[in-house]
N, C-alpha and C positions, 0 to 999 in steps of 0.2 A: 711332537706324534701326528702322522696325519692315521685321519679315521678312514677306514676302504668299508664298504658293504658289497658281501660276494653274496652273487642272485643267479639263483637255477632259473633259467628261461624257458619259459613254457606258454602254452598258446592264450592264457590267459594273464594279462598285464598287471590286474589292479592290485592285488597281495602285494606284487615287490613296490609297486609307487604308494602304496601307502603306508608301508613299512620305510621307504625311504624318507616321504616326506614326512614323519613324525617323528624322527630323530633328530634330538637336541644336543646338541647342533649336530645340519644334518653332514653326511658321509662329506668329504673332501671329497675321494673320488668311486669308482665302481668297478668291482669286476665280475664279467658277467660270462656263466659258463653257457656255451652255445652248442647244442645236437646240429648233425646237420638238415636234418627236417628244420628243425628251426630258424636254423641261419634260411635255408631257400625260404622258407616263410615269412623272412623281415624281420621275427620277431625282435628282436635285440635292437635294432633300428626304432620300431614302433614302441618299444617303452623311452625308449631316451624322447621321441618326439613326443610323447604323451609328459613326460615330465615339463619338456620345454615349454608345451603349452600350458601348464601351471608354473610357469616363470624360474624351472629348475633347468640350465644350461648344463648335460654331460656330455656335450658334443666333442669338447677336447681332455676329459676327465675320465675317460670309462679307457677299457682295455678288456679285450675279447680273447677268451681263453675255450679253445676249441676242444671239444668233450664227441669221441669216434665213434664211440659204443654208450646209446643210453639206457641200455639194459644192463651194467658191466657195474655193479658195487666196488670191484678194485680198479679200475679205472679212474670215477670219481675220488674214491680214495688217494690215490696216486696223482692224481692232476691238484685236488688240494693240496696235499704234500707237499707241491712241487710250488702253490701260491702261500704257501705257507713262509717256507726257505726264502721266496724271492721279497718278503716285507716281513723280516723278523720284526724290525722296528715302525712298524707299525700296529696300527692297531683293528682289529680284522673282526667285522662282526658277520655272520653268517646267515641268510633268507632263505630258508629250505623250502616254502613253498612252490617253488614253483618245479620243472623237470620231471621226471619220471619217478618210480618210488623207489627202484636200486640206486639211481643218482638222491637222492632225498638219504636213502640209509648210508652208502659211502662217505657223503659231506657229514651226514651226523654223527657216524662212528669218528671218523677225524679231529671235527670238531670237540666233539667229549672227550677225548683222546689228548689233546691240545688245552681245555677248557674255555674255549671261544666263546664268547656270547651269541645266544642260535635261537634264532627267533622260527617263530611259523604262524604262519595267519589260518584260523579255522574256516570254510566255506562257508560253514551256517554263522559265522560273527564277525564281519570283518570290520569292526569298530575295534576290535584288542588285537596283539599280537600274544602269543605266549613265551615267555623266553625259556626253552627247554631242561637247560642246564640252572637253572635259578628256580626251575618253580612259579615264577614270577610272570605278569601281566603284564602287557604293553598298552597302552590307551593311544589309537590310532583315530587321534582326533580330526584329520585333513578331511575336507568333503570333498569326494571326487566333482569335479565337472564336466558337463558334458562335452567337452572339446578337450579333456583329459581322458575320457573314457571311448569316444571316438578314436583320437588318435591312437590307442594303442593297440587300435585294431584294422589301420590302416585307413580308415577314413579323417576325413575333418572338416570344421565347418566352415564354411565357403562364404556366409555374408555376418561373419562375427559386427562388422559396425551397423548393419541394419539392424541388430535385434532390438536395442535399446529405443530405438526409433516406431518399430513394431508395439515395443511395450506402452509406450508413452501413447500412439493412435489407440493400442487396447484401451485402457485406462480411459480417454477420452472417449469412446463408442461401446463401452460396457455396458451404462441403462440402455441402449437402445437395443443392443445385441439381448438383452433380457427380455426385453418387452418383445421382440421376433421370438424368440424361443418360448417365452409365454403362450405366443398366438399362432405358434408354428402349427396347429394341424387347422387355421381358419382357411377355407378355400380361396378366398378373395387376396388372403397374405399372400399365397405359394401361388396364385397365378402371376400375381404382381412381380415377386420376388425371380419366378420362371422366365419371366417375360424378359429382365433385364440379364439376365443369364445368354438368353438368345440373344440378345442387341449386343451385349461383352463379344461373343463369339464372333458374331458377322466382324465386327467391327476390329476384332485381332485379325479374320482371315483377309479382310478386304483393305486394310488401311493400316499396316502392323507401326508408322510413325504417326499420323494421325489418332492413333490409340495410346501411341505412347507421351505423347504432347499433350493430348487436347483432356482424354478420358472419353466419355461419352455423351454429345447432346443433347438434349431431352425435349422433343417436342408435341405438339399435338397429332403427329404422323406418328410420332413413336410407338403411341399407346400404351403408355406406363399409366395403371391409375388405379386407384386403391378405394375403396367406398368407406372404408372404417376408418371414420373421421379423427380418430382420437391416435392411429397409428400413423396416418397420414399424415397430419400437423405435425407427431414428433421427428418423422421424416422429412420434413420438408424445412423444420428449424435447422436441424442439426449439419442438414448439407445446402441450406442456402438456397432451397428449390420454391419454383412461385408453382401455385396448382391453379387448375380452373377447369370446373366439371368435374371435381377428381383427380383429372389429371395433375401429372408432375412434368412441369417443365423448368429446362434450365441447363448448366449445366455440373456433371459429377466429374469431378478428380478420381484417378485410375485406380487408386487405394478405394475409393467410396465406391465404386461400380464392382472391385471384388468384394469389398467388405459386404455389398446387397447381394450379392452372385453367387454368397455362401459362406465368405470368410466369418459374418456374424457369428456362424457356432462355434469357431476356432476362440473367437473373442471371448464369446460367453464363459465355454470351457475353462480358458484362460482367467478370467476374474469371478469364477466360482474355485480355484486351488489356489490362487492369491494370498487369500486369509492362510492359509497355512503355511506359508513363510515364515510370516512372525513366529508361530508357535515351533518350530524349528521342524517339524515335521518330514519337509520337502525341502528344496531348494533346486537354484538355475532355472525357474520356470520361461521359457522362450514359447515365443508362437512363432512359426517360419525360420525353423532349422531347415537350410540346406546345406546337405552332406555328399560332400565329393566323392571321387570313384562311384562310378555308376553303380546305385541298386539296383536288385531285378524290382521288375513293375516299370508301371510308365513313369515315373515321375522318381525326384529324389529330394523330394522335401520332406518334412515332418510336422505335419500341423499344429503340434504341440506336444513339446518336452519338456520333462524337470527332471529331477533324480530324488530317489529316494532308497534308504538302504545301501549307499553306492551302485543302487543300478538305475538304468537308464530306462526308463517310461516314457512310453510315448502314444499320442491319441490321436487316431486318426479319426475326421470328422466326415460325416456326407450328410446333405440335406438335399431337398426334392426328388422327384419321383424316382432318380436310377434307374430308369427303364432300361440301360445296358446292360443290369444286373438285378432280372426279378424276383429270384431266387436270392441274392445277399449274399451267395458267396464267394463272388469275383473277388469284393474287399478282402476277405478272411483270408482266402489266397493270398494277394498284397501283403497284407500286413505279418505273414508268414515267413514271405518271402522276404520282404526288408529284413526280420529277425533274425534269417539263419542264413543271410548274406553279411550281417555282422560277425558271425561265429560268435557268440557272447553270450556266454550262460548266463549273466545275469541283467536282461531284457525285460521287462514287463509290459505289455501292451493291453491297448484300449478299443473299443469303437464306437464314439459316441455319433446317432445317428437320429434324424428325424424322419425317414424315409420311412414308409411302413412297409418296404420288403422283407424286414426282420419280422416283421409280426404274423401271427397267424389269425386268420380271420376269423376265426371260430372261438378259437380260445382269448384273443385280443394277449396272446403273451409271444414271447418271441420263440420263433419255430422250434422245436422238437433236435429236428436237423443241425440246425445251425449254431444251437448250445452246447449238440454234441460235440462238434468241431473246432469251437472257440475254448470247451474243453481240453481239448487234444491240442491244442496251438497256445493255450493259456492264456489266451485272450479274452478280456473281460466286455459285455457287453451292453452299452448304456442304452434302451432305447428312448424314442422318443418323448412317452409316456412320463419316463423320470427326469427327462430332460426339462419338462415341461412344470414338473410338481418344484423342481430346484428354483427353476427363473421366480414361479409364484410366488414360494417362498420368501426370493429375494426381493422382491417390488414389494411384500408384503414386512418386509423387516423383520423376518423373523430369529428368533433370539437361539434357535436351533440348528441352523442352516450349516453354520463348519463340521459339526459334527454330520449331520445328515451328507456332506460332499465326501468327509471321508470315509462314512460310511459306503458311500457308492462307487468310489474311488479306489475302497479296498487298503485306505492307509490309516496304521496302527492310531491309537490316542495317544502313544507317546513312542518319542526313535531309540531305536533299540542303544542301550551303552553296551 
């Protein structure tokens, strides 16, 4: 007997994907009920692409059933009747989570009449599906990956092969990233890191081939110096640089230049979140995900991403003076543009920044206007002072650090079952 799952296609693919992947055994075939609007948006193929990203290839194992009227209970009922007649010898499982309410009602009425197994995934708890006719629940144990999430909205991860390498580099550089974050308010360090940014920009502009091949050559004329002996010696040791009169000398590889030019904060955030994977609170933590199909904004790179509660979480990391955005509003616009560009219901965003542009100089706290805007965008701002505290606790080996990170990133103590 062939096991077939009937899915109502909508703009949100996650409930269908979770139901399919959590079936044991998984369905042999899919029947996708698609309206003209969903077909125009290619939502049926996006579900298939998301399944393929997670290792389930239904490219040749699915059927499309067109539904002309999305607001018709009777037409949905009649279509279900045709599907049933075509598969009298098969086991049909119906997932009602997608589609419009009339579609759900029509499909439910028919499945109830024929006593078919009928599933529904509540929006508020995507860890369980309700078996509507049996009154029981089905655990949805599959943990959605970043690739599965993005593919279902028409995007894809362009650099999957680079992510493992990025994680290995982040592990190696994390201690130095924590040291830089703990001292991010020091003027001399800010000046030195700003100088690296300037040299990197000049190198990219004037000698792109040399930049790719050589990275950055530091000599006495580069004027990259740091008076803080402790931090200077740590940087020199990590990157095999020489120093003379507090000036750095030697060659920095491209990824190390990028680290000093600002990615150190991405590495720090990645390292702070990493212990939460072992506790099962988050998963699929990555640094530097490049997203295909251009998103609104300056680029399509996501600094730090992780999955939590079947939702994609993204952290935008900003260092330096951010002189191009003195009010701190532009970066929030970009974060919201990326979020809205995905057309996904379950995306959580953060802004981690050491820049002073988000701080009210009189209150020494986040500007009220930014807090209001961030609240509208459902974006959590983590300012430099908080990041500095976390870095200091890490360097002091605080036993409470994991809980402080979870609190700051609003990550539940226990994952929802």
